[in-house]
ROVEXLO-579128 format. One record per residue (C-alpha): residue number from 1; x, y, z. Coordinates in Angstrom, 3 decimals, padded with zeros to 6 digits. Layout:
node n=NUM&c1=X&c2=Y&c3=Z
...
END
This chain:
node n=1&c1=-074.168&c2=101.626&c3=030.968
node n=2&c1=-076.970&c2=099.272&c3=031.878
node n=3&c1=-075.238&c2=096.452&c3=029.973
node n=4&c1=-071.984&c2=097.009&c3=031.863
node n=5&c1=-073.829&c2=096.947&c3=035.167
node n=6&c1=-075.615&c2=093.753&c3=034.298
node n=7&c1=-072.327&c2=092.108&c3=033.277
node n=8&c1=-070.644&c2=093.022&c3=036.605
node n=9&c1=-073.656&c2=091.777&c3=038.520
node n=10&c1=-073.642&c2=088.364&c3=036.854
node n=11&c1=-069.862&c2=088.026&c3=037.270
node n=12&c1=-070.049&c2=088.720&c3=040.996
node n=13&c1=-072.884&c2=086.219&c3=041.368
node n=14&c1=-070.872&c2=083.564&c3=039.511
node n=15&c1=-067.894&c2=084.030&c3=041.849
node n=16&c1=-070.119&c2=083.669&c3=044.919
node n=17&c1=-071.643&c2=080.465&c3=043.543
node n=18&c1=-068.186&c2=078.929&c3=042.840
node n=19&c1=-066.948&c2=079.737&c3=046.359
node n=20&c1=-070.076&c2=078.236&c3=047.844
node n=21&c1=-069.667&c2=075.012&c3=045.910
node n=22&c1=-065.980&c2=074.689&c3=046.852
node n=23&c1=-066.661&c2=075.394&c3=050.529
node n=24&c1=-069.351&c2=072.751&c3=050.787
node n=25&c1=-067.166&c2=070.282&c3=048.912
node n=26&c1=-064.333&c2=070.732&c3=051.443
node n=27&c1=-066.776&c2=070.294&c3=054.325
node n=28&c1=-068.118&c2=067.149&c3=052.754
node n=29&c1=-064.599&c2=065.712&c3=052.317
node n=30&c1=-063.661&c2=066.493&c3=055.892
node n=31&c1=-066.764&c2=064.722&c3=057.106
node n=32&c1=-065.738&c2=061.430&c3=055.427
node n=33&c1=-064.256&c2=058.733&c3=057.762
node n=34&c1=-060.445&c2=058.168&c3=057.476
node n=35&c1=-059.594&c2=055.019&c3=055.495
node n=36&c1=-056.867&c2=052.881&c3=057.134
node n=37&c1=-054.590&c2=050.980&c3=054.772
node n=38&c1=-053.743&c2=047.330&c3=055.371
node n=39&c1=-050.300&c2=045.809&c3=054.679
node n=40&c1=-049.652&c2=042.094&c3=054.481
node n=41&c1=-046.429&c2=040.940&c3=056.201
node n=42&c1=-044.842&c2=037.521&c3=055.917
node n=43&c1=-043.297&c2=035.980&c3=059.031
node n=44&c1=-041.900&c2=032.615&c3=060.027
node n=45&c1=-041.619&c2=030.613&c3=063.215
node n=46&c1=-038.299&c2=030.718&c3=065.071
node n=47&c1=-037.392&c2=027.264&c3=066.380
node n=48&c1=-034.728&c2=026.662&c3=069.035
node n=49&c1=-032.055&c2=024.045&c3=068.437
node n=50&c1=-028.575&c2=022.970&c3=069.501
node n=51&c1=-025.958&c2=024.223&c3=067.059
node n=52&c1=-022.199&c2=024.107&c3=066.628
node n=53&c1=-020.282&c2=027.157&c3=065.477
node n=54&c1=-016.933&c2=026.611&c3=063.809
node n=55&c1=-014.225&c2=029.242&c3=063.607
node n=56&c1=-011.171&c2=028.510&c3=061.506
node n=57&c1=-007.576&c2=029.607&c3=062.087
node n=58&c1=-004.169&c2=028.773&c3=060.631
node n=59&c1=-001.771&c2=026.911&c3=062.906
node n=60&c1=001.676&c2=025.411&c3=062.722
node n=61&c1=003.049&c2=022.300&c3=064.370
node n=62&c1=005.982&c2=022.583&c3=066.744
node n=63&c1=007.623&c2=020.128&c3=069.166
node n=64&c1=006.875&c2=020.526&c3=072.845
node n=65&c1=010.511&c2=019.544&c3=073.479
node n=66&c1=013.563&c2=019.399&c3=071.214
node n=67&c1=017.253&c2=019.022&c3=071.938
node n=68&c1=020.376&c2=019.784&c3=069.901
node n=69&c1=022.813&c2=017.134&c3=071.013
node n=70&c1=026.425&c2=018.114&c3=071.733
node n=71&c1=029.334&c2=016.530&c3=073.546
node n=72&c1=030.486&c2=017.751&c3=076.942
node n=73&c1=034.048&c2=016.478&c3=076.474
node n=74&c1=036.459&c2=016.344&c3=073.545
node n=75&c1=037.643&c2=013.131&c3=071.958
node n=76&c1=037.425&c2=010.700&c3=069.113
node n=77&c1=034.119&c2=008.950&c3=068.449
node n=78&c1=034.349&c2=005.274&c3=069.273
node n=79&c1=030.784&c2=004.310&c3=068.319
node n=80&c1=027.537&c2=005.878&c3=067.027
node n=81&c1=024.696&c2=003.839&c3=068.528
node n=82&c1=021.709&c2=005.344&c3=066.676
node n=83&c1=020.698&c2=006.245&c3=063.150
node n=84&c1=018.637&c2=009.072&c3=061.762
node n=85&c1=014.919&c2=008.452&c3=062.272
node n=86&c1=015.364&c2=006.199&c3=065.296
node n=87&c1=013.022&c2=006.637&c3=068.214
node n=88&c1=014.804&c2=006.985&c3=071.547
node n=89&c1=013.790&c2=007.164&c3=075.173
node n=90&c1=015.239&c2=009.269&c3=077.974
node n=91&c1=018.625&c2=007.861&c3=078.990
node n=92&c1=019.281&c2=005.835&c3=075.837
node n=93&c1=022.947&c2=005.712&c3=074.796
node n=94&c1=023.581&c2=007.614&c3=071.572
node n=95&c1=027.317&c2=008.186&c3=071.026
node n=96&c1=030.411&c2=006.703&c3=072.673
node n=97&c1=033.605&c2=008.793&c3=072.876
node n=98&c1=036.958&c2=007.063&c3=073.343
node n=99&c1=037.087&c2=006.479&c3=077.102
node n=100&c1=040.741&c2=005.454&c3=077.621
node n=101&c1=042.114&c2=008.876&c3=078.500
node n=102&c1=039.206&c2=009.727&c3=080.741
node n=103&c1=039.309&c2=006.339&c3=082.449
node n=104&c1=043.025&c2=006.809&c3=083.222
node n=105&c1=042.326&c2=010.259&c3=084.686
node n=106&c1=039.559&c2=008.799&c3=086.809
node n=107&c1=041.812&c2=006.016&c3=088.148
node n=108&c1=044.530&c2=008.565&c3=088.945
node n=109&c1=042.011&c2=010.736&c3=090.757
node n=110&c1=040.797&c2=007.728&c3=092.742
node n=111&c1=044.372&c2=006.919&c3=093.799
node n=112&c1=044.992&c2=010.511&c3=094.843
node n=113&c1=041.802&c2=010.413&c3=096.841
node n=114&c1=042.880&c2=007.215&c3=098.627
node n=115&c1=046.260&c2=008.733&c3=099.510
node n=116&c1=044.602&c2=011.913&c3=100.756
node n=117&c1=042.299&c2=009.819&c3=102.903
node n=118&c1=045.275&c2=008.009&c3=104.447
node n=119&c1=047.124&c2=011.271&c3=105.112
node n=120&c1=044.030&c2=012.676&c3=106.720
node n=121&c1=043.580&c2=009.634&c3=108.947
node n=122&c1=047.212&c2=009.853&c3=110.166
node n=123&c1=047.027&c2=013.586&c3=110.804
node n=124&c1=043.704&c2=013.238&c3=112.594
node n=125&c1=044.999&c2=010.394&c3=114.797
node n=126&c1=048.199&c2=012.258&c3=115.716
node n=127&c1=046.357&c2=015.454&c3=116.569
node n=128&c1=043.881&c2=013.495&c3=118.671
node n=129&c1=046.698&c2=011.833&c3=120.754
node n=130&c1=048.490&c2=015.113&c3=121.433
node n=131&c1=045.295&c2=016.821&c3=122.369
node n=132&c1=044.473&c2=013.989&c3=124.786
node n=133&c1=047.944&c2=014.165&c3=126.429
node n=134&c1=047.311&c2=017.712&c3=127.465
node n=135&c1=049.425&c2=020.824&c3=127.977
node n=136&c1=051.620&c2=019.210&c3=130.653
node n=137&c1=053.031&c2=016.539&c3=128.268
node n=138&c1=052.974&c2=018.438&c3=124.946
node n=139&c1=054.199&c2=021.903&c3=124.185
node n=140&c1=051.839&c2=024.442&c3=122.733
node n=141&c1=053.805&c2=024.654&c3=119.488
node n=142&c1=053.617&c2=020.877&c3=118.947
node n=143&c1=049.866&c2=020.893&c3=119.471
node n=144&c1=049.432&c2=023.820&c3=117.107
node n=145&c1=051.541&c2=022.124&c3=114.414
node n=146&c1=049.543&c2=018.908&c3=114.751
node n=147&c1=046.325&c2=020.817&c3=114.418
node n=148&c1=047.583&c2=022.626&c3=111.305
node n=149&c1=048.661&c2=019.328&c3=109.731
node n=150&c1=045.266&c2=017.852&c3=110.536
node n=151&c1=043.393&c2=020.761&c3=108.928
node n=152&c1=045.678&c2=020.689&c3=105.846
node n=153&c1=045.093&c2=016.962&c3=105.443
node n=154&c1=041.358&c2=017.512&c3=105.756
node n=155&c1=041.455&c2=020.166&c3=103.011
node n=156&c1=043.613&c2=017.980&c3=100.787
node n=157&c1=041.138&c2=015.137&c3=101.195
node n=158&c1=038.219&c2=017.323&c3=100.182
node n=159&c1=040.139&c2=018.553&c3=097.150
node n=160&c1=041.061&c2=015.006&c3=096.145
node n=161&c1=037.428&c2=013.933&c3=096.417
node n=162&c1=036.343&c2=016.879&c3=094.259
node n=163&c1=038.939&c2=016.022&c3=091.591
node n=164&c1=037.774&c2=012.405&c3=091.653
node n=165&c1=034.193&c2=013.507&c3=091.215
node n=166&c1=035.194&c2=015.798&c3=088.336
node n=167&c1=037.079&c2=012.943&c3=086.640
node n=168&c1=034.037&c2=010.690&c3=087.144
node n=169&c1=031.764&c2=013.253&c3=085.495
node n=170&c1=034.141&c2=013.628&c3=082.532
node n=171&c1=034.305&c2=009.851&c3=082.182
node n=172&c1=030.507&c2=009.580&c3=082.240
node n=173&c1=030.268&c2=012.278&c3=079.593
node n=174&c1=032.071&c2=009.983&c3=077.162
node n=175&c1=028.672&c2=008.330&c3=076.714
node n=176&c1=026.217&c2=010.802&c3=075.169
node n=177&c1=022.671&c2=009.972&c3=076.311
node n=178&c1=019.227&c2=011.131&c3=075.229
node n=179&c1=017.862&c2=013.881&c3=077.516
node n=180&c1=014.332&c2=013.596&c3=076.057
node n=181&c1=012.241&c2=011.017&c3=074.243
node n=182&c1=011.776&c2=011.609&c3=070.541
node n=183&c1=013.011&c2=010.977&c3=067.038
node n=184&c1=016.659&c2=011.363&c3=066.045
node n=185&c1=017.376&c2=013.692&c3=063.142
node n=186&c1=019.970&c2=013.341&c3=060.418
node n=187&c1=023.380&c2=012.048&c3=061.584
node n=188&c1=026.637&c2=012.788&c3=059.734
node n=189&c1=028.929&c2=011.337&c3=062.423
node n=190&c1=031.095&c2=008.263&c3=061.965
node n=191&c1=033.544&c2=006.407&c3=064.140
node n=192&c1=036.864&c2=008.211&c3=064.296
node n=193&c1=035.481&c2=011.747&c3=064.016
node n=194&c1=037.001&c2=014.153&c3=066.527
node n=195&c1=034.452&c2=016.226&c3=068.418
node n=196&c1=034.632&c2=019.001&c3=070.991
node n=197&c1=032.061&c2=020.510&c3=073.385
node n=198&c1=031.275&c2=023.033&c3=070.635
node n=199&c1=030.436&c2=020.330&c3=068.093
node n=200&c1=026.752&c2=019.861&c3=067.264
node n=201&c1=026.047&c2=016.168&c3=066.825
node n=202&c1=022.369&c2=015.920&c3=065.790
node n=203&c1=018.902&c2=016.828&c3=067.068
node n=204&c1=016.159&c2=014.952&c3=068.870
node n=205&c1=012.575&c2=016.124&c3=068.404
node n=206&c1=009.666&c2=015.024&c3=070.555
node n=207&c1=006.740&c2=013.880&c3=068.412
node n=208&c1=004.189&c2=012.464&c3=070.872
node n=209&c1=002.531&c2=014.533&c3=072.149
node n=210&c1=003.120&c2=017.472&c3=069.839
node n=211&c1=001.996&c2=021.109&c3=069.975
node n=212&c1=000.020&c2=023.284&c3=067.579
node n=213&c1=000.253&c2=027.080&c3=067.807
node n=214&c1=-002.401&c2=029.246&c3=066.156
node n=215&c1=-003.131&c2=032.984&c3=066.121
node n=216&c1=-006.594&c2=034.235&c3=067.054
node n=217&c1=-007.783&c2=037.820&c3=066.432
node n=218&c1=-008.102&c2=039.751&c3=069.669
node n=219&c1=-011.841&c2=040.255&c3=069.034
node n=220&c1=-012.419&c2=036.506&c3=068.867
node n=221&c1=-010.231&c2=035.983&c3=071.911
node n=222&c1=-012.273&c2=038.448&c3=073.978
node n=223&c1=-015.445&c2=036.496&c3=073.103
node n=224&c1=-013.838&c2=033.105&c3=073.737
node n=225&c1=-015.013&c2=031.059&c3=076.690
node n=226&c1=-011.743&c2=029.381&c3=077.597
node n=227&c1=-013.505&c2=027.133&c3=080.111
node n=228&c1=-015.221&c2=025.354&c3=077.207
node n=229&c1=-011.990&c2=024.635&c3=075.314
node n=230&c1=-012.070&c2=020.962&c3=076.256
node n=231&c1=-010.670&c2=018.124&c3=074.201
node n=232&c1=-013.724&c2=017.969&c3=071.916
node n=233&c1=-013.570&c2=021.585&c3=070.820
node n=234&c1=-010.221&c2=021.842&c3=068.991
node n=235&c1=-010.053&c2=019.968&c3=065.702
node n=236&c1=-007.327&c2=019.922&c3=063.034
node n=237&c1=-007.475&c2=019.556&c3=059.276
node n=238&c1=-004.306&c2=018.291&c3=057.632
node n=239&c1=-002.762&c2=019.607&c3=054.439
node n=240&c1=-004.341&c2=016.776&c3=052.433
node n=241&c1=-007.836&c2=017.828&c3=053.546
node n=242&c1=-008.423&c2=015.053&c3=056.063
node n=243&c1=-009.544&c2=015.755&c3=059.616
node n=244&c1=-007.057&c2=014.662&c3=062.245
node n=245&c1=-008.601&c2=011.969&c3=064.420
node n=246&c1=-006.991&c2=013.052&c3=067.695
node n=247&c1=-008.660&c2=015.939&c3=069.580
node n=248&c1=-006.607&c2=018.792&c3=070.977
node n=249&c1=-005.979&c2=019.732&c3=074.593
node n=250&c1=-005.823&c2=023.489&c3=075.172
node n=251&c1=-002.731&c2=024.426&c3=077.185
node n=252&c1=-002.464&c2=028.201&c3=077.459
node n=253&c1=-002.591&c2=031.475&c3=075.568
node n=254&c1=000.123&c2=034.066&c3=075.133
node n=255&c1=000.312&c2=036.924&c3=077.634
node n=256&c1=000.091&c2=039.768&c3=075.117
node n=257&c1=-001.398&c2=040.741&c3=071.770
node n=258&c1=000.794&c2=040.958&c3=068.686
node n=259&c1=000.653&c2=044.631&c3=067.686
node n=260&c1=001.256&c2=044.037&c3=063.989
node n=261&c1=-001.550&c2=041.472&c3=063.595
node n=262&c1=-003.884&c2=042.313&c3=066.509
node n=263&c1=-003.917&c2=038.630&c3=067.377
node n=264&c1=-002.889&c2=036.419&c3=070.264
node n=265&c1=-001.266&c2=032.987&c3=070.081
node n=266&c1=-002.951&c2=029.927&c3=071.585
node n=267&c1=-001.261&c2=026.598&c3=072.292
node n=268&c1=-002.863&c2=023.145&c3=072.140
node n=269&c1=-001.287&c2=019.683&c3=072.445
node n=270&c1=-002.254&c2=016.638&c3=070.404
node n=271&c1=-001.481&c2=012.962&c3=070.746
node n=272&c1=000.646&c2=011.952&c3=067.752
node n=273&c1=001.334&c2=008.206&c3=067.985
node n=274&c1=001.508&c2=007.701&c3=064.221
node n=275&c1=003.627&c2=010.826&c3=063.607
node n=276&c1=001.082&c2=012.313&c3=061.192
node n=277&c1=001.733&c2=015.767&c3=062.621
node n=278&c1=005.185&c2=016.860&c3=061.522
node n=279&c1=007.094&c2=019.705&c3=063.133
node n=280&c1=006.988&c2=022.993&c3=061.171
node n=281&c1=004.012&c2=021.881&c3=059.047
node n=282&c1=000.844&c2=024.001&c3=058.742
node n=283&c1=-002.675&c2=022.871&c3=059.632
node n=284&c1=-006.172&c2=024.361&c3=059.802
node n=285&c1=-007.446&c2=024.729&c3=063.367
node n=286&c1=-011.186&c2=024.666&c3=064.068
node n=287&c1=-012.598&c2=025.921&c3=067.357
node n=288&c1=-016.038&c2=024.377&c3=067.947
node n=289&c1=-018.499&c2=026.382&c3=070.035
node n=290&c1=-021.609&c2=024.520&c3=071.186
node n=291&c1=-024.839&c2=026.472&c3=071.766
node n=292&c1=-027.876&c2=025.056&c3=073.519
node n=293&c1=-031.360&c2=026.217&c3=072.419
node n=294&c1=-030.046&c2=028.710&c3=069.877
node n=295&c1=-031.841&c2=030.063&c3=066.797
node n=296&c1=-030.669&c2=030.508&c3=063.232
node n=297&c1=-031.661&c2=033.794&c3=061.572
node n=298&c1=-030.905&c2=034.199&c3=057.893
node n=299&c1=-028.682&c2=037.176&c3=057.278
node n=300&c1=-031.057&c2=038.745&c3=054.734
node n=301&c1=-033.782&c2=038.807&c3=057.391
node n=302&c1=-031.681&c2=041.088&c3=059.625
node n=303&c1=-030.326&c2=044.617&c3=059.392
node n=304&c1=-026.801&c2=045.687&c3=060.312
node n=305&c1=-026.632&c2=048.972&c3=062.210
node n=306&c1=-023.890&c2=050.894&c3=063.957
node n=307&c1=-024.836&c2=049.431&c3=067.339
node n=308&c1=-025.363&c2=045.845&c3=066.255
node n=309&c1=-027.555&c2=043.530&c3=064.220
node n=310&c1=-031.330&c2=043.923&c3=064.434
node n=311&c1=-034.436&c2=042.093&c3=063.206
node n=312&c1=-038.207&c2=042.615&c3=063.257
node n=313&c1=-040.487&c2=040.209&c3=065.075
node n=314&c1=-044.247&c2=040.056&c3=065.498
node n=315&c1=-045.926&c2=039.134&c3=068.739
node n=316&c1=-049.733&c2=039.262&c3=069.115
node n=317&c1=-049.956&c2=041.212&c3=065.826
node n=318&c1=-047.607&c2=043.862&c3=067.186
node n=319&c1=-044.442&c2=044.686&c3=065.278
node n=320&c1=-041.218&c2=045.359&c3=067.176
node n=321&c1=-037.525&c2=045.512&c3=066.450
node n=322&c1=-035.038&c2=043.564&c3=068.603
node n=323&c1=-031.249&c2=043.434&c3=068.803
node n=324&c1=-029.854&c2=039.999&c3=067.976
node n=325&c1=-027.333&c2=038.394&c3=070.314
node n=326&c1=-025.121&c2=036.976&c3=067.569
node n=327&c1=-022.792&c2=034.190&c3=068.685
node n=328&c1=-021.466&c2=033.250&c3=065.250
node n=329&c1=-022.334&c2=032.577&c3=061.620
node n=330&c1=-023.338&c2=029.223&c3=060.145
node n=331&c1=-023.541&c2=029.222&c3=056.340
node n=332&c1=-025.734&c2=032.270&c3=055.558
node n=333&c1=-027.418&c2=032.506&c3=058.968
node n=334&c1=-026.693&c2=034.191&c3=062.265
node n=335&c1=-026.610&c2=031.845&c3=065.244
node n=336&c1=-028.246&c2=033.859&c3=068.040
node n=337&c1=-028.811&c2=033.190&c3=071.716
node n=338&c1=-032.023&c2=035.283&c3=071.977
node n=339&c1=-034.828&c2=033.384&c3=073.676
node n=340&c1=-037.959&c2=033.707&c3=071.534
node n=341&c1=-041.437&c2=032.819&c3=072.769
node n=342&c1=-043.752&c2=030.463&c3=070.907
node n=343&c1=-045.991&c2=033.325&c3=069.782
node n=344&c1=-043.099&c2=035.381&c3=068.405
node n=345&c1=-042.438&c2=035.243&c3=064.677
node n=346&c1=-039.596&c2=036.576&c3=062.551
node n=347&c1=-040.533&c2=039.103&c3=059.863
node n=348&c1=-039.053&c2=038.178&c3=056.489
node n=349&c1=-040.263&c2=041.251&c3=054.550
node n=350&c1=-038.784&c2=044.734&c3=054.402
node n=351&c1=-040.828&c2=046.759&c3=056.894
node n=352&c1=-038.670&c2=049.799&c3=057.585
node n=353&c1=-041.252&c2=052.225&c3=056.159
node n=354&c1=-044.826&c2=051.551&c3=057.390
node n=355&c1=-047.323&c2=054.356&c3=057.929
node n=356&c1=-048.400&c2=054.820&c3=061.559
node n=357&c1=-052.073&c2=053.933&c3=060.959
node n=358&c1=-051.339&c2=050.925&c3=058.784
node n=359&c1=-053.064&c2=047.727&c3=059.831
node n=360&c1=-050.878&c2=044.638&c3=059.706
node n=361&c1=-052.015&c2=041.343&c3=058.309
node n=362&c1=-049.584&c2=038.608&c3=059.296
node n=363&c1=-048.999&c2=035.573&c3=057.114
node n=364&c1=-047.340&c2=032.929&c3=059.245
node n=365&c1=-045.104&c2=030.338&c3=057.655
node n=366&c1=-044.299&c2=027.530&c3=060.069
node n=367&c1=-040.951&c2=026.825&c3=058.397
node n=368&c1=-037.896&c2=027.705&c3=060.474
node n=369&c1=-035.581&c2=030.603&c3=059.878
node n=370&c1=-032.604&c2=028.711&c3=058.488
END
């Protein structure tokens, strides 16, 4: 019994001693000062510079003006005055239709007009004399008949003049003239062919200046500053890879978005003196956007979020996250219009998870953020 009592006594004492040691150990640990961790972060300077942003689109070349030539009168071709590929100016003679029939009709109409003029003069003179004689010398019926003859002669004269003018127009139409300046297309006509007003003769296509139409996504169009689309900002690349030396002149944009492509068509005109731009050919269109005092931020130094593109910067050893005002992409960098101060540096490390009490040691690299 005594041995059992002694065993319980020593066991209880051992438990008390263990609790005492653990309690004092916890108090000692809690009394130690908190150790703050330090993390080294690499950052670089963010220089400002003038940059050019290029956006590329596919365009096609189309004439500003084109005309499908056709005759206005029927007849046999007397002469074809141009060949395919010829350059013509407005008013140049192109095709001559046999004029003999139309010239005879014109001469007949002129004669009828002369006779109508004479009849009118006689009727007008007679009516004037009777009217001057008065009611006492001329009966009312005579005066009325003279007036009717005068008015009929006047109407006949007007009709004769109209028929003469119509015959003159038909005669003039025997010479087909160029309504626009341009290049003549393929011609299959020869002297002796019979043509009608429904006959297509050939086409004339304007080549200088010439128009390029290109489709731009509606998102790009909403961000486009159309006031800056001057002649230095639209550049073409030809199918052989060469840049076209003539700059473009923006004309206008379409008035609605294409539902199937979510794009809108833009129209620009180009000087084309050497005819390097051919109608219906395809070209690459580059829109150049110039930014003053912009910065280039490498894409792997930024984070894409639902509400935009963000990056970390350090200012006076303080870390903060800012939203980038991205204007475009150059190579693998964002071109941004944010205005950074001289003591602001771009963080190039991953810093999404840093403990609140972590001290930051900044390693500044003076190289830019390209």
